[in-house]
LOROFI-713878 format. One record per residue: residue number from 0; x, y, z of N, C-alpha, C in turn; residue in one letter. Coordinates in steps of 0.05 Angstrom, whole numbers, plus 5000, padded with zeros to 4 digits. Last residue first. Example, Ala and Ser with C-alpha at 12.3 -4.5 7.8 and 13.67 -1.06 7.14 Angstrom:
2
<rec vexti="1" n_px="5257" n_py="4955" n_pz="5142" ca_px="5273" ca_py="4979" ca_pz="5143" c_px="5258" c_py="5001" c_pz="5157" gulum="S"/>
<rec vexti="0" n_px="5264" n_py="4886" n_pz="5156" ca_px="5246" ca_py="4910" ca_pz="5156" c_px="5264" c_py="4934" c_pz="5156" gulum="A"/>
***
This chain:
61
<rec vexti="60" n_px="5099" n_py="4866" n_pz="5201" ca_px="5106" ca_py="4834" ca_pz="5208" c_px="5103" c_py="4827" c_pz="5235" gulum="K"/>
<rec vexti="59" n_px="5070" n_py="4907" n_pz="5208" ca_px="5059" ca_py="4890" ca_pz="5191" c_px="5065" c_py="4864" c_pz="5203" gulum="D"/>
<rec vexti="58" n_px="5109" n_py="4946" n_pz="5227" ca_px="5092" ca_py="4947" ca_pz="5245" c_px="5073" c_py="4920" c_pz="5235" gulum="L"/>
<rec vexti="57" n_px="5144" n_py="4954" n_pz="5174" ca_px="5155" ca_py="4941" ca_pz="5197" c_px="5139" c_py="4929" c_pz="5215" gulum="K"/>
<rec vexti="56" n_px="5109" n_py="4981" n_pz="5142" ca_px="5113" ca_py="4948" ca_pz="5136" c_px="5124" c_py="4939" c_pz="5164" gulum="D"/>
<rec vexti="55" n_px="5104" n_py="5029" n_pz="5166" ca_px="5075" ca_py="5004" ca_pz="5162" c_px="5088" c_py="4974" c_pz="5160" gulum="R"/>
<rec vexti="54" n_px="5156" n_py="5048" n_pz="5160" ca_px="5144" ca_py="5038" ca_pz="5187" c_px="5121" c_py="5019" c_pz="5191" gulum="M"/>
<rec vexti="53" n_px="5151" n_py="5053" n_pz="5109" ca_px="5173" ca_py="5034" ca_pz="5117" c_px="5169" c_py="5024" c_pz="5145" gulum="K"/>
<rec vexti="52" n_px="5121" n_py="5083" n_pz="5098" ca_px="5111" ca_py="5062" ca_pz="5086" c_px="5127" c_py="5039" c_pz="5096" gulum="D"/>
<rec vexti="51" n_px="5135" n_py="5136" n_pz="5122" ca_px="5115" ca_py="5124" ca_pz="5134" c_px="5111" c_py="5094" c_pz="5125" gulum="K"/>
<rec vexti="50" n_px="5181" n_py="5135" n_pz="5086" ca_px="5190" ca_py="5130" ca_pz="5117" c_px="5161" c_py="5119" c_pz="5129" gulum="A"/>
<rec vexti="49" n_px="5156" n_py="5160" n_pz="5044" ca_px="5169" ca_py="5131" ca_pz="5043" c_px="5179" c_py="5114" c_pz="5065" gulum="Q"/>
<rec vexti="48" n_px="5131" n_py="5203" n_pz="5057" ca_px="5121" ca_py="5182" ca_pz="5055" c_px="5127" c_py="5147" c_pz="5056" gulum="G"/>
<rec vexti="47" n_px="5176" n_py="5235" n_pz="5055" ca_px="5157" ca_py="5223" ca_pz="5089" c_px="5140" c_py="5200" c_pz="5081" gulum="V"/>
<rec vexti="46" n_px="5196" n_py="5235" n_pz="5001" ca_px="5216" ca_py="5217" ca_pz="5026" c_px="5195" c_py="5214" c_pz="5057" gulum="K"/>
<rec vexti="45" n_px="5155" n_py="5259" n_pz="4982" ca_px="5158" ca_py="5227" ca_pz="4976" c_px="5173" c_py="5221" c_pz="5002" gulum="D"/>
<rec vexti="44" n_px="5162" n_py="5314" n_pz="5009" ca_px="5139" ca_py="5296" ca_pz="5009" c_px="5140" c_py="5270" c_pz="5009" gulum="Q"/>
<rec vexti="43" n_px="5209" n_py="5321" n_pz="4987" ca_px="5209" ca_py="5317" ca_pz="5009" c_px="5184" c_py="5309" c_pz="5026" gulum="A"/>
<rec vexti="42" n_px="5195" n_py="5324" n_pz="4930" ca_px="5217" ca_py="5305" ca_pz="4940" c_px="5216" c_py="5298" c_pz="4969" gulum="K"/>
<rec vexti="41" n_px="5166" n_py="5363" n_pz="4932" ca_px="5147" ca_py="5339" ca_pz="4924" c_px="5172" c_py="5313" c_pz="4929" gulum="G"/>
<rec vexti="40" n_px="5191" n_py="5404" n_pz="4940" ca_px="5172" ca_py="5399" ca_pz="4961" c_px="5158" c_py="5370" c_pz="4952" gulum="K"/>
<rec vexti="39" n_px="5219" n_py="5408" n_pz="4889" ca_px="5232" ca_py="5398" ca_pz="4918" c_px="5221" c_py="5395" c_pz="4939" gulum="N"/>
<rec vexti="38" n_px="5180" n_py="5425" n_pz="4862" ca_px="5195" ca_py="5396" ca_pz="4854" c_px="5210" c_py="5391" c_pz="4879" gulum="K"/>
<rec vexti="37" n_px="5167" n_py="5477" n_pz="4881" ca_px="5153" ca_py="5453" ca_pz="4879" c_px="5156" c_py="5427" c_pz="4882" gulum="Q"/>
<rec vexti="36" n_px="5223" n_py="5501" n_pz="4873" ca_px="5203" ca_py="5498" ca_pz="4894" c_px="5189" c_py="5477" c_pz="4899" gulum="A"/>
<rec vexti="35" n_px="5219" n_py="5503" n_pz="4818" ca_px="5242" ca_py="5489" ca_pz="4827" c_px="5236" c_py="5480" c_pz="4854" gulum="K"/>
<rec vexti="34" n_px="5172" n_py="5525" n_pz="4798" ca_px="5177" ca_py="5498" ca_pz="4797" c_px="5195" c_py="5488" c_pz="4806" gulum="G"/>
<rec vexti="33" n_px="5196" n_py="5577" n_pz="4819" ca_px="5165" ca_py="5567" ca_pz="4828" c_px="5168" c_py="5542" c_pz="4818" gulum="E"/>
<rec vexti="32" n_px="5236" n_py="5582" n_pz="4784" ca_px="5241" ca_py="5587" ca_pz="4813" c_px="5216" c_py="5573" c_pz="4826" gulum="A"/>
<rec vexti="31" n_px="5212" n_py="5586" n_pz="4735" ca_px="5228" ca_py="5569" ca_pz="4731" c_px="5230" c_py="5561" c_pz="4767" gulum="E"/>
<rec vexti="30" n_px="5172" n_py="5639" n_pz="4746" ca_px="5168" ca_py="5615" ca_pz="4740" c_px="5187" c_py="5587" c_pz="4742" gulum="K"/>
<rec vexti="29" n_px="5220" n_py="5674" n_pz="4748" ca_px="5206" ca_py="5668" ca_pz="4772" c_px="5184" c_py="5646" c_pz="4773" gulum="D"/>
<rec vexti="28" n_px="5242" n_py="5673" n_pz="4701" ca_px="5257" ca_py="5664" ca_pz="4718" c_px="5237" c_py="5656" c_pz="4751" gulum="E"/>
<rec vexti="27" n_px="5221" n_py="5663" n_pz="4636" ca_px="5203" ca_py="5672" ca_pz="4661" c_px="5225" c_py="5661" c_pz="4685" gulum="D"/>
<rec vexti="26" n_px="5239" n_py="5641" n_pz="4588" ca_px="5256" ca_py="5658" ca_pz="4605" c_px="5248" c_py="5673" c_pz="4632" gulum="G"/>
<rec vexti="25" n_px="5214" n_py="5597" n_pz="4568" ca_px="5198" ca_py="5631" ca_pz="4558" c_px="5216" c_py="5652" c_pz="4577" gulum="T"/>
<rec vexti="24" n_px="5243" n_py="5554" n_pz="4578" ca_px="5233" ca_py="5560" ca_pz="4550" c_px="5226" c_py="5581" c_pz="4546" gulum="L"/>
<rec vexti="23" n_px="5237" n_py="5552" n_pz="4641" ca_px="5265" ca_py="5560" ca_pz="4622" c_px="5258" c_py="5566" c_pz="4596" gulum="K"/>
<rec vexti="22" n_px="5181" n_py="5547" n_pz="4652" ca_px="5198" ca_py="5578" ca_pz="4658" c_px="5227" c_py="5580" c_pz="4645" gulum="G"/>
<rec vexti="21" n_px="5180" n_py="5499" n_pz="4633" ca_px="5166" ca_py="5527" ca_pz="4616" c_px="5171" c_py="5549" c_pz="4628" gulum="V"/>
<rec vexti="20" n_px="5206" n_py="5474" n_pz="4673" ca_px="5212" ca_py="5466" ca_pz="4640" c_px="5198" c_py="5496" c_pz="4617" gulum="G"/>
<rec vexti="19" n_px="5183" n_py="5491" n_pz="4717" ca_px="5206" ca_py="5492" ca_pz="4712" c_px="5221" c_py="5499" c_pz="4685" gulum="E"/>
<rec vexti="18" n_px="5133" n_py="5466" n_pz="4710" ca_px="5134" ca_py="5495" ca_pz="4706" c_px="5160" c_py="5498" c_pz="4707" gulum="K"/>
<rec vexti="17" n_px="5151" n_py="5409" n_pz="4706" ca_px="5134" ca_py="5423" ca_pz="4674" c_px="5136" c_py="5449" c_pz="4685" gulum="I"/>
<rec vexti="16" n_px="5168" n_py="5397" n_pz="4751" ca_px="5187" ca_py="5393" ca_pz="4736" c_px="5172" c_py="5412" c_pz="4708" gulum="S"/>
<rec vexti="15" n_px="5124" n_py="5404" n_pz="4783" ca_px="5142" ca_py="5425" ca_pz="4788" c_px="5158" c_py="5426" c_pz="4769" gulum="G"/>
<rec vexti="14" n_px="5095" n_py="5362" n_pz="4765" ca_px="5081" ca_py="5394" ca_pz="4763" c_px="5110" c_py="5412" c_pz="4766" gulum="K"/>
<rec vexti="13" n_px="5127" n_py="5323" n_pz="4790" ca_px="5122" ca_py="5321" ca_pz="4763" c_px="5108" c_py="5357" c_pz="4750" gulum="V"/>
<rec vexti="12" n_px="5123" n_py="5340" n_pz="4844" ca_px="5149" ca_py="5334" ca_pz="4832" c_px="5149" c_py="5335" c_pz="4799" gulum="K"/>
<rec vexti="11" n_px="5070" n_py="5329" n_pz="4862" ca_px="5085" ca_py="5358" ca_pz="4852" c_px="5113" c_py="5360" c_pz="4845" gulum="D"/>
<rec vexti="10" n_px="5068" n_py="5274" n_pz="4850" ca_px="5048" ca_py="5289" ca_pz="4836" c_px="5060" c_py="5325" c_pz="4833" gulum="A"/>
<rec vexti="9" n_px="5103" n_py="5250" n_pz="4890" ca_px="5100" ca_py="5248" ca_pz="4865" c_px="5092" c_py="5271" c_pz="4842" gulum="T"/>
<rec vexti="8" n_px="5075" n_py="5273" n_pz="4930" ca_px="5097" ca_py="5282" ca_pz="4926" c_px="5103" c_py="5277" c_pz="4901" gulum="G"/>
<rec vexti="7" n_px="5021" n_py="5246" n_pz="4931" ca_px="5020" ca_py="5273" ca_pz="4925" c_px="5051" c_py="5284" c_pz="4921" gulum="A"/>
<rec vexti="6" n_px="5042" n_py="5195" n_pz="4940" ca_px="5030" ca_py="5203" ca_pz="4908" c_px="5038" c_py="5232" c_pz="4906" gulum="K"/>
<rec vexti="5" n_px="5071" n_py="5201" n_pz="4990" ca_px="5083" ca_py="5190" ca_pz="4955" c_px="5070" c_py="5200" c_pz="4943" gulum="R"/>
<rec vexti="4" n_px="5020" n_py="5214" n_pz="5022" ca_px="5046" ca_py="5228" ca_pz="5016" c_px="5063" c_py="5223" c_pz="4990" gulum="D"/>
<rec vexti="3" n_px="4994" n_py="5165" n_pz="5016" ca_px="4984" ca_py="5183" ca_pz="5007" c_px="5010" c_py="5206" c_pz="5003" gulum="E"/>
<rec vexti="2" n_px="5034" n_py="5108" n_pz="5006" ca_px="5027" ca_py="5124" ca_pz="5026" c_px="5011" c_py="5153" c_pz="5010" gulum="D"/>
<rec vexti="1" n_px="5016" n_py="5043" n_pz="4980" ca_px="5026" ca_py="5067" ca_pz="4980" c_px="5022" c_py="5094" c_pz="4993" gulum="V"/>
<rec vexti="0" n_px="5010" n_py="4975" n_pz="5001" ca_px="5002" ca_py="4999" ca_pz="4997" c_px="5022" c_py="5026" c_pz="4998" gulum="M"/>
***
């Protein structure tokens, strides 16, 4: 079972990558920075979800 934080984190990473790419293509530094920030938020959220999954797996054994 995958934790909801992992799903949300993956979504934020994808959205952030898209925003970052659009910012680079259009020369919009603010959009690029916003995308990087969202991508980093997603990475952190994914790590939290991974930790929750590991704890859940250990408790299930």
